[in-house]
N, C-alpha and C positions, 0 to 999 in steps of 0.2 A: 110436763113433758116438753111443753112449746118454750116455758122459760128455759129450759136446758138447752135448747137448741138455739137460742137466741141470747145466752151468755155471750158477754164481751170477749173476742180474742184478740183485741188490740185495745190499749188505753193510751190516751194522749195527754199531755199536760208540757205546758211550755215548749220548749225546742224539743221534748224528749216524746218516744213512742216505744211503749212497753207490748212486745208481741208475744202472748202467752203460749201460743202454740209452737213457736220456735224457741221460747225460752231465751229472747233476747230483748236487751235494752238499747235502743237507737237514739241518736242526736242528731239532727238534721238528717236524718236517713243513714246516719254512720253508725256501725255498730260498736257499741262500748261494752268492752269485756267486764263482765259481772259473774261471779260465781253464783252457786243455784242458791246459797241459803241467802245470801242478802238479795237477791231477784225475789225470792219468795217473800221476803219480810216488805220488800216495796210494793209488790202487788196486793198485799194485804193492807197496808196503809192505803193505796190507792183507791180500795173498795169501800173505803170508809174515810173520804176526804173531808177534814175539819174537825174529824171526832178523835178522841184519844183512844188510841188501841194500847191496852195494858201489857206488860211482860208477860203477866200471867197467860193472857189470850195468844200472845205470840208463843210461847212456851208449849203450851197445847196444842195449837193449830200446825206448828212448824218443827219444832224439836223433835227427835226420834227419842223414843223410850230409852232409859239408862243412860241418858247424858245430863241428868238434872245437876250433878254435882257441877259440871262445867258451864252451865247454862248461862250463868250471869256474865262470866268474862268471855264466853262465846258469843253472847248478844253485844257485848261491848264491841268486840271486834268486827261483828258483821255489820252494826251502824257505821263504824269507821270506814268500812270496803264501801257501802251503800253510799256514804256522803262523799267520798273520794270519787266514786264513780260520777256523780252529779254535780260534782264541783261546788259542793255546799262545806259549810262550817257548823260546829257546835256552837261557837261564839255568836256567830251572825247568820242564824239559818235562813234557807230562802225556800227550802223543801220540806225538810224533817225536823219537827221542833222536838226536844226533850222535855219532858214533864218529869223532874228528878223523883225517882221512887215509884212514879207511877206507870210511865210507858212513852209512846210517840204519837205525834199528829202530823199528819200530810197538812202543809200551809202553803203549797205552792199553787195556789188558784185554781182556775177551772180544769176539771176532769172531764176528758170526753171518751165515754165507752162506745167503742164500734163493733158492732156484731158481725159474724161471718157473711151475714147477707148483704150486709152495707158495704163490707170489705170488698165482696166479690164486684158489687157496682163500682167501688171506686177503680178497680181493677181494670174495668172496661173503659175508665174514662181516659188513660194515657194512650195515645197514638204511638205507634213503631213504625219504622220505616216500611214501605209497601212490599213486603217480601211473605210469601207464603212457603214455609219449609218443605211441604211435600212437593208442591209446584216445581220448586227450584231443584229437588233431589231427582225429580223426571227430567228436567231440561239437562242436568250434569250427566245424568246416565245416558242422554243421547250424545254427549260428546261433542257438543258444539266447538267448532273448529275456531270461531272468530275470537281473538284475543281480547277485545273489550266488546261486549254486547248489551242490548236492551238498555241504552243511554237515555235517561228521561230527563232532560233539563227542566227544572222548573224556574219559570219567568220571575224575576221580582219585579212586580209593579211598585210606581213610587220610589221615593228617594229612601234608601235604606239608611239606618243607623251606622254611624263610624264604629267600626268594629278595631280596637285595640288589643283585645285579649279574648281567648278561646281556650274551651275546655273540650277534649275528646272524650266522651263517655265510653265505658267499657262496651265494645262490640259484642251485640247478643250472638250466641253460639247457636245454631239452628239445627245442630247434627243430632241433637237427640242424646249424644253419647258423653256422659262426664269426662271420660277421660280425655277427651278433644276439647277441655275447657282452655288448656294452656294455650292452645293454636288461637283462639280468638283473643287472649290476653295479649298473645305475642304480635297480632295484627295491630292491636290497639296500641301497644307500645312503640311499635314501628312509626305510626302514624304521629304519636306525640312527638318522638325524636326529629323526624322529618320536618313537621311544622315549626317544630323549637328553634331549627335554624334560619327561620324568617325573621330579618332585622326588623325592628318597629312593631313586634307582636309578641305579647306575653302569651304563654302557653303553659296551662296548669299542669304541673306533675302527675304522672300516671297513679302516683301512690295516693293523692287525694280523690282522681277520678274516679279509681277502683271502688272507692269506697260507696258508691251509688249503684255497684253492681246488684242486681235483683231488687231494687228497692223501685218505689212508684211515685216518688218525689217529682213535681212539676217542673218542667224546664224553667220556668221563670223564678221558682224556688232554688233550684240547682245555681243559675245564675248569680242569684243575688248572695247565696252562701258562699260561693267560690270568687265572687266579683268580677265576673266575666260579662264580656258584651254578646257572645254568640258561643253554640255548642254545636259540636260534630258528634251525632249519634249515628247508628247503621248494625248492621248484622253480616255475619260471616256463616258458610255454608261450606263445608269441604266434603268432597265425595270422590274417594279414590286419590287419583294424582291430580285433580282439579280443584279450584277454589272459586267460589264467589262471594263478591263484597258488595253491598249495597251501603251507601253513605249518603248523608243529607246534612246539609248546613242549616242551621237553625238561628233565626234571630231571638235572642233570649228574651227580651224586655217584653216582644210580643207574642212568642211562640208562633213566629211566622216562618215558613219554609221558604229559604232563599234559593237553594240548589239542590238537587238530588241527582246521583246517576248510579247503575249497577254494572258492575266489571266482572268479567271472568277471565282466569287464565290457566295454566299448568302450574303446578307447584314449583317447577322448575324456574318459572319467572317469576315468582313471588315478590321477589325484591323491586323489579321492576313495576310490577302491580302496586306496591305500596308507595312508590316515587310517584307512579302516575296520580294516584288518588290524592295524594299530598300536594303536587303540584296544580290540580284542578282546584281543590279548596283553596289553596294559597292564592291562586290568581282570582277568586272571587273577593277574598277577604282583603287582598291588597288595594282593590279599588276602594275600598271602605276605611282602610288606616288613615287617621287624620294626620299622625305623625310622618315625617319622610320616612321612607323606607329604601332599602337597597335591593328591593324586589325579592322573588323566591329564589331560594338556595339554588345556585347552578349546580347541575349534577352530571355525572357523565352517565352514559347508557348505564344502568344497573346490571353487574355480570349476573349470568345463569348461577343459582346456588343448587347444590345436592338438596333434593328434598328431605333425605335423611338426616342430613348434618343440621339443616334448619329446624326440622322437628326437635332432634336432640337438644339444640342450642335453646329454643325455647321452653323444654321441660327443665333445662338447668336453671334459667333464670327464674322460673317458676319457683324453684326450690331454693335458690339462693336469697330469694326476697325474704326468706324465714329468719335469716340471721342466727339459727341454732346450729349447734354442732352437728345434729344429723342432717339438717338441711344443707349445711353447706358441703358435707360429704357426698350427699346424693348430687348435689350440682356438680361437683367435681366428677362424678362419674360420666355424667349426661355430656360436659364439656369436652372430657376427653375423648368419648366417642365421637363427639361432633367434630373434632379436630382431626380425628383419625379418618371418618368419612370425607372431610375437605379440608384438607391441610391448608388453602390458601384462605379460608371463611376468617375474616378479622374479628368480627364481633364473638365467636366462640372463644379465641384466645384471650380476649379483653376479659370474658366472663370467667375464664380458668384463671388469670390473674387475680382477677376480685376475690376470687374464693379461697384460693390459696393464701393472700394477704390477709382475709380475716380471721382463717385458721390461726394465723400467728398472732395477729394483734389481741385475738380474745383468749389468747392462751391455750388453745386446743391442741397447736403443735409447737415446737420450739423455733423460736424466731428465724435462727439459720436455716432449719428446712423450709419454712415458708420462703424466706428469701430466696433460696437457691431454686424455687419453683416459680414463683410470681414473676420475678423481674424478666426472664427470658420470654414467659408468657406475654406480657405487657409489650416489650419491645418487638416481638414477632406480629403483634396486632398493628402496631403503627407501622412497621416495614411494609404490612400488606396494606394498609389503608391510613395514610397519614392524617386524612382528614375525619377521621373518626374520634369524636369528642369523648366517647366513653373510655378509649384506649390511652387517651392522655390522662383521665382521671385515674384509671387502673396504674400507670406508672407514677403518677403522684402519690398515690398510696404506699408504692413501694418506697420511694424515696422518704415519705414523711413518715411512715408508721414503722418501717422495717430497718432503714439505712441512716434515718437522722441527717439526710443530705437537703437541707433546707433550702438552698436556693435553687437547686434542681427542681423539687418540689413546686415551689412558686410558679418557676417557668413553666413546667406542664400543667399546672392550674389556670395559668393566665391563657395559655394555649387552648384548654379544653373550653374555657368561657367564650372565648373568641370565636370558636367554631360553632358552638352553641350556646347564645346568651341565655337559653332557658332551661339549661341542664343544672337543676336543683342540686344534684350531688356535688358538681364541681363548685357551686357557691357554698354550699355546707362546709366542704372540706377547704377551702380557701378561707372560711371563716376561723376554722379549726388552726389553721396554720397563724393566721395573723393574732388570734387570741394567746396561741402559745407563745408567741414572740412578743407578746405584751402591746401589741398596737389594737386597743380593743375598740376604739372608735370605728376604725376600718372594718374590724370583725363584725361587728354590729350592722354594718352595712351589709355585709355579705350574708349574714344570718338572717336579716330580714328580708333580703331577696330571696333566698333559698324557702322560708315560711310563706312569703308572697306567692310562690310558683307552687307550694305545696301546703296550701293552708289548713288542711285537715290532718297534716301528719304528728302525731304524737312526738315522733323522733324530732323532727324540725323544732317544733316548740320547745321542747326540752332542749336542744341545742342552743335556741336562742336564750333561754333562761339560764341556762350554764354560762353562756358569755357574759351576762348581766351580772352574774354571781361572781365570776372570776375579776369582773372590772369594779367589784365594790358596790355596785348598784344593787342591794339587797330589796329593797322595797319593790322594784321593777322584776326583780327574779321571783321573789316570793309570788307577786301576783300570776305570773306565768306557769311557775311550777304547780299551783295550786289549781290551775285549769286542766293540767295534764292528768288523764285517769289513770288508775292503775293498771298497768296492763295483766299483770298475773300475781302469783305469790312472790315474784322475783323483785318487786318494787322497793324493797328495803331502801335502796341507796338513794331514791329520790326523796324520801322520808327524812334520811339522815342529813341530806343537804338542806332540807325546809328547818331541820332541827338545829342546824349550825346557824342559819339566819337568824333563827329566834334567839338564840343563844348571844350572838352579837348584838341583838337589839335588847338583851337585857330580860326577855320574856322566858323567864326560867322554866315555869309551870308549862307554856307552849310547847318550848324546846323538848321537856320530857314526855309530853303526849305523842311528838312525832315520832320519837325515839320507840315509843310503845307501840304505836302503829307500825312501824317498820318491823319489828320483831314479830308481831302478831300475822303480819302479812306472809312472812316467811316461816309461819309455822314454830316460832320460838317462844310459846306461850310460857312455860316456865322461867325462861329467861327473862320475860318481859314482867313478870310477876315478881321475880326477885329485884330488878331494878327498882321497880316501885317501891317496894319494901325498904330497899336501900335509901333512896329519896325520901322517905317519909321520916327515916330514922336519923339520917346523916346529911341530908342535903343534895343538890345538884351536882356538885362537883364530887364527890364519893360515888354516887350513883352512876355517872359517867365513866369513872375509873373502874368500877367493878363492871360495867357492861364491855369496856375495851379490854381487859384482862379475860374474860370470858370468850370474846372475839379471838383473842390471839391463841388460847389454849386449842381452839378448835382449828383454825384455819393453819397454825403451824403444824399439825399434826397432819393435816392433809397436804400441806407443800412439801413433805417427804415422799409423797407418790409420785408415780409417772403422770406424764399430760394425760388429760388436760388437769390443772391443779390450780389453786388460788396464786393471785400475784404478790410477788415479792413486794412490789411498791405499796400495796396494801397494808401488807404486815409493818413494812417500815413506818407507814402514816400511823399507824395504832401506837407503835413505839415513840414516835415522835409526839404525839399528843399525850402520852404519859410522861414524857420528860425523860425518857429512857434514850438519851444521845446515842451512846456507843451501840446498842441495838439497831436504833433506826439506821444510823450509817451502815453497819454490817448488812442489814436488808437492802438498802438502795445500792450499795456495791455489787449485791446478787443480782438486782433487777438490772444493772447497767449491763453486766456481765452477760446476761442473757437477753439483752437487746428487748426488753420488754416495750411494747407500744405505747402503752399509757405514760411512759416517760417525759412525752413530749409535753405533757402539761406541767412538768415539774417547776419550772420557774414560777409559773402563777397558781400553783396548788397551795391553798391556803393551810392545808394540814401539816406544812413544813415551815410556817413561820418561825417556830423558834430556832430553826436550824439555820435560817439563811445568813445570818453573821458569821457562821464557823467557817473559815477556810477550806474545811472538807466539802461543804456543799457547793463552794465556787468551783473546786476542782471536778465535782460531779457535772456540774452544768456545762464545763468546757468539753467534759468527754463525750456528751451529747449533742455538741454543736451550739449550745447557748450561753457561751461564757460571757460573751458581750451584753 
């Protein structure tokens, strides 16, 4: 019985941590998406490090009865997914070694088993700001009238380290109500945005910072992983129409507290509260910035905001970050309600524009519908607050993805970066613009900056890899693509990119392996098996043709449906790769008529190499503003 109580709930190896209770794989404290079957295989291998775990042992321990016929293919796909999550490869394994016809062995070095008791002791080691939820609830209930109270400045003795970079960790929500999680996330985002406007200071994007939410990674470790000099952490407690925030600035290398304060205000003054905290932190940081800086961003007195509108805006951004059809639709509902509550609230109009734009870009709506809604919303946001960097990024997205107004898009992106040099999305989208127009070296500068600001974002890493790929720098692209984990079963496109790189390098066996992996991740097991049979019988060229024709049969059928539907440009690309020029141009013409957002890549999309010498292709480029 004692052995069962002390069985490990967490297993650590290298940079990874397996949490068996939560069913999660984490790297540097960041959750790595991994499906249940490969997770269970990983646990089994970690329980026997350095030992061979046979295929039969895995079948008996993990596979359900009744699936024996598909076991071999299913296990192969499972190992592919596991290696992808670990950034491993079959050719040069670092973690999972294959023993042909026998099984697998974990070879990743030392494995640390952590029992529940030890885990609880570790949780007690990490300090959090000096805030007690129950006590704060009582104080808020008393309705203290003071706008900012309980200021407790910690003196910093000695000479502090120079601070040139900073991360704002997710503010802890002390309400105890999971429905209020969006509010703490919104406060965190606001501090990131306001600090990001400080010249001479690199501020990590919220996307990377949020990956540490709920983890117990030490501050020095976080600082090393994000490459920052200091960290802001704190907590939020909302009670009724009042909010209290405790924040502290910590020197990352030494885990030494430099400054801490506690604030309270009404929700109506929440924007001013955020400004006050950001200014206080910035003042402390500026004294330690070694590079010249223009000082904290000057800000007019933040106007009061309708608490209901602010609430709805935070909920909208929470949903928008999902980038799925349902998430975008829910975000639109929240943003629309926010601007109804407070028509002069600029961030809500910017959020509304972003949601409308992505609905068109991803093909969930017709582009003309998205354009008719997104552009007025972005213009309204800028009219209300010309200094809002996010609003200029919103308008640039309309110009770039929906209107192909290239010079206007560049102007808005430059303005957004000037207003907030730490706006990672502005740098990323400017990188898209530069890459699409063939300015590869400049695009790489912007994409590297975006990843530097958001170092744990698979999206930013994929964007940088794609920029290398479009610039013909295949080895660098391959290295980055290999490091990006498979987000879910829809990761087929990334493996097709890797397959294309291997094909260009003449590594056809490896290319076929990536095609198969992508198909299996997408659940297309029969097609994967068919492609492999064709490869063995007739070679790589015929196997690829069989795959492309199978693709076309499926997506052409779906393309006849109402929105959302497959993109015409992808159908055109398959026809181009098959040498069917007439059909390729037919679908490209349809993509242009429907103003598909992905056409911005037409000039540099290598799937259309065979068409570039055709006069019809040059006409298409002129129609989307890329004729020169």
